[in-house]
C-alpha positions in Angstrom: -1.9 19.9 -33.4 -0.5 16.3 -33.2 -0.6 14.9 -29.7 2.3 12.6 -28.8 1.4 9.3 -27.0 2.4 9.1 -23.4 6.1 8.5 -23.1 5.5 6.3 -20.1 3.6 3.9 -22.4 6.9 2.9 -24.1 8.3 1.7 -20.8 6.3 -1.6 -20.6 6.9 -2.2 -24.3 10.7 -2.0 -23.7 10.5 -4.3 -20.7 8.4 -6.9 -22.5 10.9 -7.0 -25.4 13.8 -7.7 -23.0 11.8 -10.2 -21.1 11.1 -12.1 -24.4 14.9 -12.2 -25.0 15.5 -13.3 -21.4 13.0 -16.1 -21.8 15.1 -17.6 -24.7 17.9 -18.1 -22.1 16.1 -19.3 -18.9 19.1 -21.1 -17.3 22.0 -20.4 -15.2 24.3 -17.4 -15.9 22.6 -16.2 -19.1 25.4 -14.0 -20.3 24.8 -10.3 -20.3 21.0 -10.6 -19.8 21.0 -9.6 -16.1 22.8 -6.5 -17.0 20.5 -5.9 -20.0 17.4 -6.4 -17.7 18.8 -3.8 -15.3 19.4 -1.5 -18.2 15.9 -1.9 -19.5 14.6 -1.1 -16.0 16.7 2.0 -15.8 15.5 3.1 -19.3 11.9 2.7 -17.9 12.9 5.1 -15.2 14.0 7.6 -17.8 10.8 7.2 -19.8 8.8 7.8 -16.6 10.8 11.0 -16.0 10.1 11.9 -19.7 6.4 11.4 -19.0 6.5 13.8 -16.0 8.2 16.3 -18.3 5.5 15.6 -21.0 2.7 16.2 -18.5 4.3 19.4 -17.3 4.7 20.7 -20.8 1.4 19.7 -22.5 -0.9 18.6 -19.7 -2.8 15.2 -19.5 -2.7 12.9 -22.4 -5.2 10.1 -23.2 -4.4 7.4 -25.9 -7.6 5.5 -26.8 -8.7 2.9 -29.3 -11.9 1.0 -29.8 -15.6 2.1 -29.2 -16.3 5.2 -27.2 -18.4 3.2 -24.6 -15.7 0.6 -24.0 -12.4 1.8 -25.2 -9.0 0.4 -24.5 -7.3 3.7 -23.3 -4.2 4.7 -21.4 -3.9 7.9 -19.4 -1.1 10.2 -18.5 -1.9 12.6 -15.7 -0.6 13.5 -12.2 -1.7 10.2 -10.7 -0.4 7.8 -13.4 2.8 9.9 -13.8 3.5 9.6 -10.1 2.7 5.9 -10.0 4.8 5.2 -13.1 7.8 6.9 -11.7 7.4 5.1 -8.4 7.0 1.7 -10.0 9.9 2.1 -12.4 12.2 3.4 -9.8 11.5 0.6 -7.3 11.6 -1.9 -10.2 15.0 -0.8 -11.3 16.4 -1.0 -7.8 14.9 -4.5 -7.4 16.2 -5.6 -10.8 19.7 -4.3 -9.9 19.6 -6.1 -6.6 18.5 -9.4 -8.4 21.7 -9.4 -10.5 23.8 -10.5 -7.5 21.0 -12.2 -5.5 20.1 -14.7 -8.2 23.6 -15.0 -9.6 24.2 -18.7 -10.4 20.7 -19.9 -9.8 19.6 -22.7 -12.2 16.7 -20.6 -13.6 18.4 -17.2 -13.4 17.3 -16.1 -16.8 13.7 -17.1 -16.3 13.6 -15.1 -13.1 14.6 -11.9 -14.9 12.1 -12.5 -17.7 9.3 -13.0 -15.1 10.3 -9.9 -13.1 10.3 -7.7 -16.2 6.9 -9.1 -17.4 5.4 -8.5 -14.0 6.8 -4.9 -13.8 5.5 -4.2 -17.3 2.0 -5.4 -16.3 2.1 -3.1 -13.2 3.1 -0.2 -15.4 0.0 -0.9 -17.7 -2.2 -1.0 -14.7 -1.1 2.4 -13.3 -1.5 3.9 -16.7 -5.0 2.4 -17.4 -7.5 5.0 -18.7 -10.4 2.6 -19.0 -11.9 -0.3 -16.9 -11.0 -2.8 -19.6 -7.3 -2.0 -19.5 -7.4 -2.0 -15.6 -9.0 -5.5 -15.6 -6.6 -7.0 -18.1 -3.6 -5.5 -16.3 -4.8 -6.7 -13.0 -5.1 -10.3 -14.4 -1.6 -10.1 -15.9 -0.1 -8.9 -12.6 -1.7 -11.8 -10.9 -0.3 -14.3 -13.3 3.1 -12.8 -13.2 3.3 -12.8 -9.4 2.0 -16.3 -9.2 4.9 -17.6 -11.4 7.4 -15.7 -9.3 6.0 -17.3 -6.2 6.5 -20.7 -7.9 10.2 -19.9 -8.7 11.1 -22.8 -6.3 8.3 -25.1 -7.3 9.6 -28.0 -5.2 8.8 -26.1 -1.9 5.4 -27.0 -0.5 5.2 -23.7 1.2 5.8 -21.9 -2.1 3.0 -23.9 -3.8 0.6 -23.2 -0.9 1.4 -19.5 -1.0 0.9 -19.4 -4.8 -2.4 -21.2 -4.5 -3.7 -18.9 -1.8 -2.5 -15.8 -3.6 -4.2 -16.9 -6.8 -7.5 -17.6 -5.1 -7.6 -14.2 -3.3 -6.3 -12.2 -6.2 -8.8 -13.9 -8.4 -11.6 -13.0 -6.1 -10.5 -9.4 -6.4 -10.4 -9.7 -10.2 -13.9 -11.2 -10.3 -15.2 -8.3 -8.2 -13.3 -5.8 -10.4 -14.9 -7.3 -13.6 -18.4 -7.2 -12.0 -17.9 -3.6 -10.9 -16.8 -2.7 -14.5 -19.9 -4.4 -15.9 -22.2 -2.5 -13.4 -20.6 0.9 -14.2 -21.0 0.2 -17.9 -24.7 -0.6 -17.4 -25.2 2.5 -15.2 -23.3 5.1 -17.2 -22.8 3.6 -20.7 -19.1 3.9 -20.6 -16.0 2.4 -19.1 -13.7 5.3 -19.6 -12.3 6.3 -16.2 -12.3 10.0 -16.8 -15.9 9.9 -18.1 -16.9 7.8 -15.1 -15.5 10.4 -12.7 -17.2 13.2 -14.3 -20.5 11.4 -14.3 -20.2 10.2 -10.8 -19.5 13.8 -9.6 -22.4 15.5 -11.4 -25.1 13.1 -12.6 -27.8 11.5 -10.5 -26.4 8.2 -9.5 -28.2 5.0 -10.4 -28.7 2.3 -7.7 -26.1 0.1 -9.5 -23.4 2.6 -8.7 -23.6 1.7 -5.0 -23.2 -2.0 -5.8 -20.3 -1.2 -8.1 -18.6 0.9 -5.3 -19.0 -2.0 -3.0 -17.4 -4.4 -5.4 -14.5 -2.0 -5.9 -14.1 -1.9 -2.1 -14.0 -5.7 -2.1 -11.4 -5.8 -4.9 -9.2 -3.3 -3.2 -9.6 -5.0 0.2 -8.5 -8.5 -1.2 -5.6 -7.1 -3.2 -4.3 -5.1 -0.2 -4.5 -8.2 2.0 -7.0 -6.7 4.4 -8.5 -8.6 7.3 -9.5 -11.4 7.2 -7.9 -12.4 3.8 -4.5 -11.2 4.9 -2.9 -14.6 5.0 -1.7 -14.7 1.4 0.6 -11.7 2.0 2.3 -13.3 5.1 2.9 -16.5 3.1 4.4 -15.0 0.0 7.6 -14.4 2.0 8.5 -17.9 0.7 9.4 -16.2 -2.6 13.0 -14.9 -3.2 13.6 -11.5 -1.4 13.5 -9.5 -4.6 9.9 -10.7 -5.1 9.0 -9.4 -1.7 10.4 -6.1 -2.5 8.7 -6.0 -6.0 5.4 -6.4 -4.2 5.7 -2.8 -3.2 6.1 -1.6 -6.7 2.4 -1.3 -7.3 1.3 -4.9 -6.6 0.2 -5.0 -2.9 -0.9 -1.3 -3.2 -2.8 -2.0 -6.5 -6.0 -2.0 -4.5 -5.3 1.5 -3.1 -4.4 2.8 -6.6 -7.8 1.4 -7.9 -9.6 3.2 -5.2 -7.8 6.5 -5.9 -8.2 6.2 -9.6 -12.0 5.7 -9.2 -12.3 8.1 -6.2 -15.3 9.9 -7.5 -17.2 6.6 -7.8 -16.3 5.3 -4.4 -17.0 8.7 -2.6 -20.5 8.8 -4.2 -21.4 5.8 -1.9 -21.4 6.7 1.9 -21.7 3.0 2.7 -18.6 2.1 0.7 -16.7 4.9 2.5 -17.9 3.6 5.9 -16.8 0.1 5.0 -13.3 1.3 4.1 -12.9 3.2 7.4 -14.0 0.3 9.5 -12.2 -2.4 7.6 -9.1 -0.4 7.1 -8.9 0.8 10.7 -9.3 -2.7 12.1 -6.8 -4.2 9.6 -4.2 -1.5 10.6 -4.6 -2.2 14.4 -4.7 -6.0 14.0 -1.6 -6.0 11.6 0.4 -3.7 14.0 -0.3 -5.8 17.0 0.7 -9.1 15.3 3.8 -7.5 13.8 5.1 -6.8 17.3 5.1 -10.5 18.2 7.1 -11.8 15.1 10.6 -13.1 15.5 11.3 -13.5 11.7 12.4 -10.2 10.0 10.6 -10.9 6.8 7.4 -12.0 8.4 7.5 -9.0 10.7 7.8 -6.8 7.6 4.9 -8.6 5.9 2.6 -7.9 8.9 3.8 -4.3 8.9 2.6 -4.1 5.3 -0.7 -5.6 6.3 -1.1 -2.8 8.9 0.0 -0.1 6.5 -2.4 -1.3 3.7 -5.2 -1.1 6.3 -4.2 2.5 7.1 -4.3 3.2 3.4 -7.9 1.9 3.1 -8.7 4.1 6.2 -7.3 7.2 4.5 -9.4 6.4 1.4 -12.5 5.9 3.5 -12.0 9.3 5.1 -11.8 10.8 1.6 -8.1 12.0 2.0 -7.2 10.8 -1.5 -4.0 12.9 -1.9 -2.7 11.7 1.4 -3.5 8.1 0.5 -1.5 8.5 -2.8 1.4 10.0 -0.7 1.1 7.0 1.6 1.6 4.6 -1.4 4.7 6.5 -2.5 6.3 6.7 0.9 5.5 3.2 2.1 6.6 1.6 -1.3 10.0 3.3 -1.0 10.5 2.5 2.6 9.3 -1.1 2.7 11.1 -2.1 -0.6 14.3 -0.9 1.1 13.4 -2.7 4.2 13.0 -6.0 2.4 16.2 -5.7 0.4 18.2 -4.9 3.5 16.5 -7.5 5.7 19.5 -9.8 5.4 21.7 -7.6 7.5 19.0 -6.6 9.9 20.0 -9.1 12.6 23.6 -8.2 12.6 22.8 -4.5 12.6 20.5 -4.8 15.7 23.1 -7.1 17.5 25.8 -4.4 17.0 23.8 -1.6 18.5 25.1 -0.7 22.0 22.4 -1.6 24.5 21.2 1.5 26.2 20.5 0.0 29.6 17.2 -0.2 31.5 14.2 1.3 29.6 12.4 4.1 31.4 8.9 2.7 32.4 6.2 5.4 32.5 3.3 5.0 34.9 -0.3 5.6 34.3 -0.3 9.4 35.1 2.8 10.0 33.0 1.2 8.2 30.1 -2.0 10.4 30.2 0.2 13.5 30.6 2.3 12.5 27.7 -0.8 11.9 25.4 -2.4 15.2 26.5 0.9 17.1 25.8 1.3 15.5 22.4 -2.3 16.3 21.5 -1.8 19.9 22.8 1.3 20.3 20.6 -0.6 18.9 17.6 -3.4 21.4 18.2 -1.1 24.3 18.3 0.6 23.2 15.0 -2.8 22.6 13.4 -3.9 26.2 14.4 -0.8 27.7 13.0 -1.2 26.0 9.7 -4.9 26.9 9.6 -3.8 30.5 9.9 -1.4 30.1 7.0 -3.3 28.0 4.5 -6.9 27.8 5.7 -8.8 25.3 8.0 -8.5 21.6 7.4 -11.3 19.1 7.0 -12.4 17.1 10.1 -11.1 14.0 8.3 -7.6 15.6 7.9 -7.5 16.7 11.5 -8.6 13.2 12.7 -5.9 11.5 10.7 -3.3 13.7 12.1 -4.5 13.0 15.7 -4.2 9.3 15.0 -0.6 9.8 13.8 0.3 11.8 16.7 -1.1 9.3 19.2 1.7 7.0 18.0 4.3 9.6 18.7 2.8 10.2 22.2 4.1 6.7 23.1 7.6 8.1 22.7 6.8 11.1 24.7 5.6 9.0 27.5 9.0 7.3 27.8 10.6 10.7 27.7 8.4 11.9 30.6 9.1 8.9 32.8 10.7 9.6 36.2 13.8 7.7 35.3 14.3 9.3 31.9 17.2 11.6 31.4 16.5 15.2 30.4 18.0 14.7 27.0 15.5 11.9 26.2 12.6 14.1 27.4 13.6 16.9 25.0 14.1 14.5 22.1 10.7 12.9 22.4 9.0 16.3 22.7 10.9 17.4 19.6 9.7 14.2 17.9 6.1 15.0 18.6 6.4 18.6 17.4 8.3 17.5 14.3 5.7 14.8 13.4 2.8 17.4 13.7 4.7 19.8 11.5 5.7 17.2 9.0 2.1 15.9 8.7 0.6 19.2 7.8 3.5 20.1 5.6 3.2 16.9 3.6 -0.5 17.4 3.6 0.0 20.8 1.8 2.4 19.2 -0.7 0.2 16.4 -1.6 -2.8 18.6 -2.0 -0.9 20.9 -4.3 0.4 18.0 -6.4 -2.7 15.7 -6.6 -5.5 17.7 -4.9 -6.8 19.3 -8.2 -7.3 15.8 -9.8 -9.1 14.2 -6.8 -12.3 14.9 -5.0 -12.3 16.9 -1.7 -13.3 15.0 1.4 -17.0 14.7 1.9 -18.8 17.2 4.1 -18.9 15.6 7.6 -22.3 14.5 8.5 -23.5 12.3 11.4 -22.1 9.2 9.8 -18.7 10.7 9.1 -18.4 12.1 12.6 -19.3 8.7 14.0 -16.6 7.1 12.0 -14.1 9.7 12.9 -14.9 9.3 16.6 -14.6 5.5 16.4 -11.3 5.7 14.6 -9.7 8.1 17.0 -11.0 6.2 20.1 -9.8 2.8 18.7 -6.2 4.0 17.9 -6.1 6.0 21.2 -6.9 2.8 23.2 -4.4 0.7 21.5 -1.7 3.5 21.8 -2.3 3.9 25.5 -2.2 0.1 26.0 1.1 0.0 24.2 2.5 2.8 26.4 1.4 0.9 29.5 2.7 -2.5 28.2 5.8 -2.6 30.5 3.5 -2.5 33.4 1.2 -5.4 32.5 3.6 -7.4 30.2 4.4 -9.9 33.0 0.9 -10.8 33.7 0.1 -14.5 32.7 -2.7 -13.3 30.5 -0.3 -11.1 28.5 1.8 -14.2 27.7 -1.1 -16.1 26.4 -2.2 -13.1 24.3 1.2 -12.8 22.8 1.1 -16.5 21.7 -2.3 -15.9 20.1 -1.2 -12.8 18.4 2.0 -14.4 17.1 -0.2 -16.9 15.3 -2.4 -14.1 13.9 -5.3 -15.3 16.0 -5.2 -18.5 13.8 -7.3 -16.8 11.0 -4.8 -18.0 8.4 -5.3 -21.6 9.4 -9.1 -21.1 9.3 -8.7 -19.7 5.7 -6.6 -22.7 4.8 -9.5 -25.0 5.7 -12.1 -22.8 4.0 -10.4 -22.7 0.7 -8.5 -26.0 0.8 -5.2 -24.3 0.6 -3.2 -27.4 1.7 -4.8 -29.7 -0.8 -4.4 -27.0 -3.6 -0.7 -26.7 -2.9 -0.3 -30.4 -3.6 -1.9 -30.1 -7.0 0.0 -27.1 -8.4 
């Protein structure tokens, strides 16, 4: 029986063909090319939908060429089909937005060409079936985004952002290439499906642990994890469509690499522990800095830093289906947030001021957190009776999420809070708990059969779970009590330091010579 190639593979080919046409008319108002670029992006969405239908009808498909040990292969399965649909949909929306946003720019045609090329490279990355294709696509994505960052080459800030991005993304690519070489030496193949099967069943060579560590490094750099997060906050110098395009598989490419090679990563307990600690700290750090930002786009960038840290935490806990769900949900939300950032100030200013905010005291805060956790425990018990018990990692992640909702419950329980607010905040806590386990069931059904289950919790896993819950709990309680201690002089100083990201970006500039590099580009 003849096996058809993945339909999703035709999407990057179409995008590259239209990009080549756009490159021939790089100037202002290039005729119908912006409309043609949008049409190509929409056609890519249709091809991604066709890939989903193909997967449903005939199962996973692999298109491979070259030697068995190091093929250049493309893979259509539940993971790549999901990511292809996500990337093409966000790419289409961003391309459509770009038609009006870039209308009349002196390099309008060149911008559409670069957008389509970068989008095509991301589509190749998410469909990669071998380490060779994964590496080549990652290199292409880096080059495409760098040229988009330099769309206004006369801006010194843009040149510095491009230089810093290139260096950080290049570090990730070097780590990815080294990991591919180690995996080839350890298993004799670079095919991702074969690597997953061998990592799950065969005795693991020592080199596998080093390869997993390099993959964690590559993912951390590409997701702008602490302390190399500075490149993400500076790419806001690019046009707004580029900021939105970041969330079409670029900033979360590191998370995708981890998910695609989940079996290899999970075979190394030290790699999993590193993801939990690095991801958890990045999530907390990014969230605290985000709250101090006055610029809408910069605040969104710091929010992305926090969310990518949480993504690494999910991977470190072995909650791979939830990590993929996080990529989908965050990409859609944050792309919309960037594209609508222009009207954010007016929207906030037009909202009717509700009056004085109810300030909860210490006892109220503790009561609110206890109540939120009690509601969460009740919902968890109910879902366990319906669908079976959850892993400790899944329960811990849910507890971390509900701690954030407990902040709202504390405001609802304050003495000056109206009854309606109290009921709404309690409903929010209950709804968040139900939604978490509901989405968990859905993600497990869609992607669980293709990804490893969380590791059995041993002493190391329990220690990491405890550390994560305690860290997020302390920050959540401090945030709930913020109105009480916000006027202390020390709080004002802390706000200034956090607003500057604890000056780590300036330190990174000095270490890599970012200011000098920006002048040479």
